[in-house]
C-alpha positions as CSV (number, residue, x, y, z in Angstrom):
1,M,0.0,0.0,0.0
2,T,1.4,3.4,-1.0
3,T,1.6,6.3,1.4
4,P,-0.8,9.1,0.4
5,P,0.9,12.4,-0.5
6,N,1.6,14.7,2.5
7,F,0.1,18.2,1.9
8,R,1.8,19.4,5.1
9,K,5.1,19.5,3.3
10,L,3.9,21.8,0.6
11,L,4.7,25.5,0.8
12,T,1.2,26.6,-0.1
13,F,-0.4,24.4,2.6
14,R,2.1,25.5,5.3
15,L,1.9,29.2,4.4
16,H,-1.9,29.0,4.6
17,M,-1.9,27.3,8.0
18,V,0.6,29.8,9.4
19,A,-1.3,32.8,7.9
20,R,-4.6,31.5,9.4
21,L,-3.0,31.1,12.9
22,S,-1.4,34.5,12.6
23,E,-4.8,36.1,11.6
24,S,-6.5,34.3,14.5
25,I,-3.9,35.6,17.0
26,C,-4.1,39.1,15.7
27,E,-7.9,39.2,15.6
28,D,-8.1,38.1,19.2
29,F,-5.4,40.5,20.2
30,Y,-6.8,43.6,18.5
31,R,-10.3,42.9,19.8
32,S,-9.2,42.5,23.3
33,K,-6.8,45.6,23.3
34,L,-8.8,48.1,21.1
35,D,-12.2,46.5,20.2
36,L,-11.1,46.4,16.6
37,T,-11.2,43.6,14.1
38,L,-8.1,42.6,12.2
39,T,-9.4,44.1,9.0
40,Q,-10.4,47.4,10.7
41,S,-6.8,47.5,12.2
42,R,-5.3,47.0,8.7
43,V,-7.4,49.8,7.2
44,I,-6.5,52.1,10.1
45,G,-2.8,51.2,9.5
46,I,-3.0,52.0,5.8
47,V,-5.0,55.3,6.2
48,G,-2.9,56.4,9.1
49,R,0.2,57.0,7.0
50,R,-1.5,59.7,4.9
51,P,-5.0,60.4,3.4
52,V,-5.5,57.7,0.8
53,L,-8.0,57.0,-2.0
54,F,-10.6,54.4,-1.2
55,K,-9.5,52.4,-4.3
56,A,-5.9,52.5,-3.3
57,M,-6.7,51.3,0.3
58,V,-8.8,48.4,-1.1
59,R,-5.9,47.3,-3.3
60,E,-3.3,47.7,-0.6
61,A,-5.4,45.9,2.0
62,N,-6.3,43.2,-0.6
63,L,-10.0,43.5,0.2
64,E,-13.1,43.0,-1.9
65,K,-14.7,46.4,-2.6
66,G,-18.1,45.8,-1.0
67,Y,-16.5,44.3,2.2
68,A,-14.0,47.2,2.3
69,S,-16.9,49.7,2.1
70,R,-18.6,48.1,5.1
71,V,-15.4,48.1,7.1
72,V,-14.8,51.8,6.3
73,A,-18.5,52.6,7.2
74,S,-18.0,50.9,10.6
75,L,-14.9,53.1,11.2
76,V,-16.7,56.3,10.0
77,E,-19.5,55.4,12.4
78,R,-17.0,55.2,15.3
79,D,-15.4,58.5,14.2
80,I,-12.1,56.9,13.4
81,I,-12.0,57.6,9.7
82,A,-13.5,60.5,7.7
83,K,-14.6,60.2,4.0
84,E,-14.0,63.2,1.8
85,S,-14.5,63.8,-1.8
86,N,-11.4,63.8,-3.9
87,Q,-10.8,67.3,-5.2
88,S,-9.0,66.0,-8.3
89,D,-11.7,63.4,-9.2
90,S,-15.2,63.9,-7.8
91,R,-16.0,60.2,-8.5
92,S,-13.5,58.9,-5.9
93,L,-13.3,59.1,-2.1
94,M,-10.4,60.1,0.1
95,L,-10.0,58.5,3.5
96,R,-8.3,60.1,6.4
97,L,-8.1,59.6,10.1
98,T,-10.0,61.9,12.4
99,K,-8.4,63.4,15.5
100,Y,-9.8,60.5,17.5
101,G,-8.6,58.1,14.7
102,R,-5.0,59.4,15.0
103,S,-5.0,58.5,18.7
104,I,-6.4,55.1,17.9
105,H,-3.7,54.7,15.2
106,R,-1.0,55.5,17.8
107,D,-2.6,53.0,20.3
108,L,-2.8,50.4,17.5
109,Y,0.8,50.9,16.5
110,D,2.0,50.5,20.1
111,A,-0.1,47.3,20.5
112,T,1.2,45.9,17.3
113,V,4.8,46.6,18.4
114,Q,4.0,44.6,21.6
115,L,2.6,41.7,19.6
116,N,5.5,41.7,17.2
117,E,8.0,41.6,20.1
118,R,6.2,38.6,21.5
119,L,6.2,36.8,18.1
120,E,9.8,37.6,17.4
121,G,11.0,36.6,20.9
122,P,12.6,33.2,20.3
123,F,14.3,34.3,17.0
124,T,17.6,36.0,16.4
125,D,17.8,39.4,14.6
126,Q,19.4,37.6,11.6
127,E,16.5,35.1,11.4
128,I,14.0,37.9,11.6
129,N,15.8,39.9,8.9
130,D,16.1,36.8,6.6
131,F,12.4,36.0,7.1
132,Q,11.4,39.6,6.3
133,N,13.5,39.5,3.1
134,F,11.9,36.1,2.2
135,L,8.4,37.5,2.8
136,T,9.2,40.4,0.5
137,R,10.4,38.2,-2.2
138,L,7.6,35.8,-1.8
139,G,5.0,38.6,-1.9
140,D,6.5,39.9,-5.1
141,H,6.5,36.4,-6.6
142,L,2.9,35.7,-5.5
143,E,1.9,38.8,-7.5
144,V,3.6,37.4,-10.6
145,V,1.9,34.0,-10.0
146,R,-1.5,35.6,-9.5
147,N,-1.2,37.6,-12.7
148,T,-0.1,34.5,-14.6
149,L,-2.9,32.5,-13.3
150,H,-5.4,35.2,-14.2
151,E,-4.1,35.2,-17.8
152,E,-4.2,31.4,-18.0
153,N,-7.8,31.3,-16.6
154,E,-9.3,34.1,-18.8
155,P,-12.4,32.9,-20.6
156,R,-11.7,31.6,-24.1
157,K,-13.8,34.4,-25.6
158,E,-11.6,37.1,-24.1
159,R,-8.4,35.3,-25.2
160,A,-9.8,34.9,-28.7
161,T,-10.4,38.6,-29.0
162,R,-6.8,39.3,-28.1
163,A,-5.3,36.8,-30.5
164,P,-3.6,38.2,-33.5
165,I,-5.8,38.4,-36.6
166,R,-4.9,36.0,-39.3
167,D,-5.2,36.8,-43.0
168,R,-8.2,35.5,-44.9
169,K,-6.3,32.8,-46.7
170,S,-5.3,31.2,-43.3
171,F,-8.9,31.5,-42.1
172,A,-10.2,29.8,-45.3
173,M,-7.6,26.9,-44.8
174,D,-8.6,26.6,-41.1
175,H,-12.3,26.5,-42.1
176,Q,-11.6,23.9,-44.8
177,L,-9.6,21.8,-42.3
178,A,-12.4,22.0,-39.8
179,V,-15.0,20.9,-42.4
180,Q,-12.8,18.0,-43.3
181,L,-12.3,17.0,-39.7
182,H,-16.0,17.3,-39.0
183,A,-16.7,15.0,-42.0
184,L,-14.2,12.4,-40.8
185,L,-15.6,12.5,-37.3
186,G,-19.1,12.0,-38.7
187,Q,-17.9,9.0,-40.7
188,Y,-16.1,7.6,-37.6
189,L,-19.2,7.9,-35.4
190,E,-21.4,6.2,-38.1
191,T,-19.2,3.0,-38.1
């Protein structure tokens, strides 16, 4: 009897498991310290650096637009984030922290530093630096993989519209070949 393959040795499986554990720890930590979800904390962290376009925040936080809208609405309701119209494009929204939001941002940063210190505790500075570098390279590579997979999984119709246009002679030959193949297939199925 052969041994079934072990998913636990695959990078994608292990990465997902570590990410889920990290998310769970952070979610519990931010809820207990600041009554914020992990996603709310991420949005505050992004908006805290400078006012940012809603679209840019969605992209940076890697959120679905509708979900991001609900998260922002919850932070607006708590007076942590303010939404403003973008002066250069009235169709887009700018997000910025309120005065209260800036104090939450500082508290969130301090709490995150504490959590990071706990997580980094058993590791050397070199291990942490190497891991940070690996994560940066992995993140960059994941973007390449995602883009490649999107291109590979495009519907056939979209791919066909992007294909180079052939001359009429090639099309006629392709059509003739298709007719011949169809006829042969028909003959084969009849026998």
